[in-house]
TORKEFI-470627 format. One line per 3 residues: for each residue z, y, x of N, C-alpha, C. Coordinates in steps of 0.05 Angstrom, whole numbers, plus 5000, padded with zeros to 4 digits. Layout:
BEGIN
Z,Y,X,Z,Y,X,Z,Y,X | ...
//
This chain:
BEGIN
4538,0239,6715,4511,0250,6710,4494,0246,6735 | 4470,0237,6732,4452,0232,6754,4444,0258,6767 | 4441,0257,6793,4433,0281,6809,4406,0290,6799
4389,0272,6790,4362,0279,6781,4361,0285,6751 | 4383,0287,6738,4384,0293,6709,4372,0321,6705 | 4358,0325,6683,4347,0352,6677,4369,0373,6677
4361,0397,6685,4379,0420,6684,4368,0439,6663 | 4385,0456,6653,4377,0474,6631,4372,0502,6640 | 4350,0513,6631,4344,0542,6634,4341,0552,6605
4359,0569,6596,4359,0579,6569,4354,0557,6548 | 4370,0536,6550,4369,0513,6532,4343,0496,6534 | 4327,0501,6554,4302,0486,6558,4307,0467,6582
4305,0441,6578,4309,0423,6601,4286,0425,6621 | 4293,0425,6646,4274,0425,6668,4280,0400,6684 | 4261,0382,6685,4264,0357,6700,4261,0364,6730
4276,0350,6747,4275,0354,6775,4279,0328,6790 | 4270,0328,6815,4275,0304,6832,4279,0313,6860 | 4296,0300,6874,4301,0306,6902,4280,0291,6918
4262,0305,6932,4240,0293,6946,4236,0307,6972 | 4235,0292,6994,4231,0304,7021,4252,0326,7027 | 4276,0320,7020,4299,0338,7026,4299,0365,7012
4286,0366,6989,4287,0390,6973,4282,0383,6943 | 4289,0402,6926,4284,0398,6897,4255,0403,6891 | 4244,0386,6874,4217,0389,6863,4221,0390,6832
4208,0408,6819,4211,0413,6791,4185,0406,6776 | 4188,0397,6751,4165,0392,6734,4152,0419,6727 | 4127,0422,6734,4112,0446,6729,4109,0451,6698
4104,0429,6684,4101,0432,6655,4127,0441,6642 | 4149,0431,6651,4175,0440,6640,4180,0469,6645 | 4172,0478,6669,4176,0507,6676,4157,0524,6658
4133,0515,6655,4114,0529,6638,4125,0531,6610 | 4135,0509,6600,4146,0509,6572,4170,0529,6570 | 4187,0529,6590,4210,0547,6590,4202,0576,6591
4181,0582,6605,4172,0610,6608,4155,0620,6584 | 4140,0602,6572,4121,0610,6551,4129,0603,6523 | 4148,0585,6520,4154,0574,6493,4130,0562,6480
4111,0552,6496,4086,0540,6486,4092,0514,6471 | 4079,0510,6449,4082,0485,6434,4070,0462,6450 | 4051,0468,6467,4038,0447,6483,4036,0457,6512
4058,0454,6526,4059,0465,6554,4040,0450,6572 | 4035,0425,6567,4016,0410,6584,3988,0422,6582 | 3980,0429,6557,3954,0442,6553,3954,0470,6566
3976,0484,6563,3977,0511,6575,3973,0509,6605 | 3986,0491,6619,3984,0487,6647,3955,0479,6654 | 3943,0461,6638,3916,0453,6642,3897,0477,6641
3901,0495,6621,3884,0518,6618,3888,0538,6641 | 3912,0541,6651,3917,0558,6674,3901,0548,6698 | 3901,0522,6702,3887,0511,6724,3856,0513,6721
3846,0511,6696,3817,0513,6693,3807,0542,6697 | 3824,0562,6694,3817,0589,6698,3818,0598,6727 | 3828,0581,6744,3831,0588,6772,3805,0586,6787
3802,0602,6808,3779,0599,6825,3781,0573,6841 | 3760,0566,6854,3761,0541,6870,3782,0543,6892 | 3784,0567,6904,3805,0571,6925,3833,0568,6914
3838,0579,6890,3864,0577,6878,3870,0548,6871 | 3850,0534,6861,3853,0505,6854,3860,0489,6879 | 3848,0496,6901,3853,0483,6926,3882,0488,6935
3892,0512,6931,3919,0519,6938,3939,0503,6920 | 3933,0501,6894,3950,0486,6876,3952,0457,6884 | 3929,0446,6892,3929,0418,6900,3945,0414,6926
3948,0435,6941,3963,0434,6966,3993,0435,6960 | 4002,0451,6941,4031,0453,6937,4042,0438,6913 | 4025,0426,6896,4034,0409,6874,4031,0380,6882
4051,0364,6875,4050,0336,6880,4055,0321,6853 | 4042,0298,6851,4047,0281,6828,4071,0263,6835 | 4094,0268,6822,4118,0253,6826,4126,0240,6799
4139,0217,6801,4147,0203,6776,4173,0215,6766 | 4171,0225,6741,4195,0236,6727,4199,0221,6701 | 4223,0219,6693,4230,0205,6668,4221,0223,6644
4206,0211,6626,4197,0225,6602,4216,0219,6579 | 4212,0232,6556,4229,0229,6533,4230,0201,6522 | 4209,0185,6528,4209,0157,6519,4224,0138,6538
4236,0150,6559,4252,0134,6578,4235,0122,6601 | 4209,0124,6600,4192,0114,6621,4186,0136,6642 | 4178,0127,6665,4171,0145,6686,4141,0149,6688
4132,0174,6690,4104,0180,6691,4099,0200,6714 | 4075,0198,6726,4068,0218,6746,4065,0245,6733 | 4077,0265,6745,4079,0292,6733,4074,0312,6755
4059,0333,6749,4056,0355,6769,4083,0367,6775 | 4090,0367,6800,4116,0378,6809,4111,0397,6832 | 4129,0416,6835,4128,0435,6857,4156,0441,6867
4157,0447,6893,4183,0454,6904,4190,0483,6896 | 4213,0492,6905,4223,0518,6896,4203,0541,6903 | 4194,0541,6928,4175,0562,6937,4150,0562,6920
4139,0538,6914,4114,0536,6899,4119,0542,6870 | 4142,0535,6859,4148,0542,6831,4148,0572,6828 | 4159,0586,6848,4159,0615,6846,4131,0627,6846
4113,0614,6860,4085,0623,6860,4073,0619,6832 | 4079,0596,6820,4069,0590,6794,4080,0610,6773 | 4106,0615,6775,4119,0634,6757,4106,0661,6758
4098,0670,6781,4084,0696,6784,4058,0696,6770 | 4045,0673,6766,4019,0672,6753,4021,0670,6722 | 4045,0668,6712,4048,0666,6683,4062,0691,6672
4048,0706,6655,4060,0730,6644,4082,0722,6625 | 4106,0730,6632,4129,0723,6614,4153,0741,6620 | 4166,0751,6599,4190,0766,6604,4213,0750,6615
4210,0723,6615,4231,0705,6625,4228,0700,6655 | 4207,0711,6668,4202,0706,6696,4225,0714,6714 | 4235,0738,6711,4257,0747,6729,4283,0731,6724
4291,0727,6699,4315,0710,6695,4311,0682,6706 | 4287,0672,6705,4281,0645,6715,4284,0645,6746 | 4274,0665,6759,4276,0667,6788,4306,0667,6797
4322,0682,6783,4351,0683,6789,4364,0656,6784 | 4356,0643,6762,4367,0617,6755,4359,0597,6777 | 4334,0597,6786,4324,0579,6806,4339,0583,6833
4345,0607,6839,4360,0613,6864,4388,0601,6862 | 4400,0602,6838,4427,0590,6834,4426,0560,6836 | 4405,0548,6825,4401,0519,6827,4400,0511,6857
4385,0525,6873,4384,0520,6901,4410,0523,6915 | 4425,0544,6908,4451,0549,6920,4470,0527,6913 | 4470,0518,6888,4487,0496,6879,4481,0471,6895
4456,0465,6900,4448,0441,6915,4458,0444,6944 | 4456,0467,6956,4466,0471,6983,4496,0466,6984 | 4511,0475,6965,4539,0470,6964,4545,0441,6961
4530,0427,6944,4534,0398,6941,4529,0383,6967 | 4508,0391,6981,4501,0378,7006,4522,0383,7027 | 4532,0408,7029,4553,0414,7049,4578,0398,7043
4586,0396,7017,4610,0380,7010,4606,0351,7018 | 4582,0340,7013,4576,0312,7020,4578,0308,7050 | 4568,0327,7066,4569,0325,7095,4597,0326,7105
4613,0345,7094,4641,0349,7102,4657,0324,7095 | 4653,0314,7071,4667,0290,7062,4660,0266,7079 | 4635,0262,7086,4627,0240,7103,4639,0243,7131
4641,0267,7140,4652,0272,7167,4682,0266,7168 | 4696,0266,7146,4724,0262,7145,4731,0232,7143 | 4711,0216,7139,4717,0187,7135,4723,0173,7161
//
């Protein structure tokens, strides 16, 4: 399985990519997982349109357009955010799934740290 393969939160795939030494997650996938929205892309768009200019400026600071694989197998630029920024976004979305998502995200980070440590130890033994 690819390191960048989607991971599941309550049966909802969340696309991710390792970028600048940390995980970056698809914002739209997170929004879909939290809201069960039929059109998560539109939901995220509406969240951004309701923001003040200052908030929009902050979003543009912590969101990056990264290429992620879509369901058609092609790669498209997608709003992505690192773990810290995803937590900020989660706080702005009213959802009973927010707390379980935060715990899940912490576990994802912990799993990655373990993977990195094993890789470093293994390379050191060669």
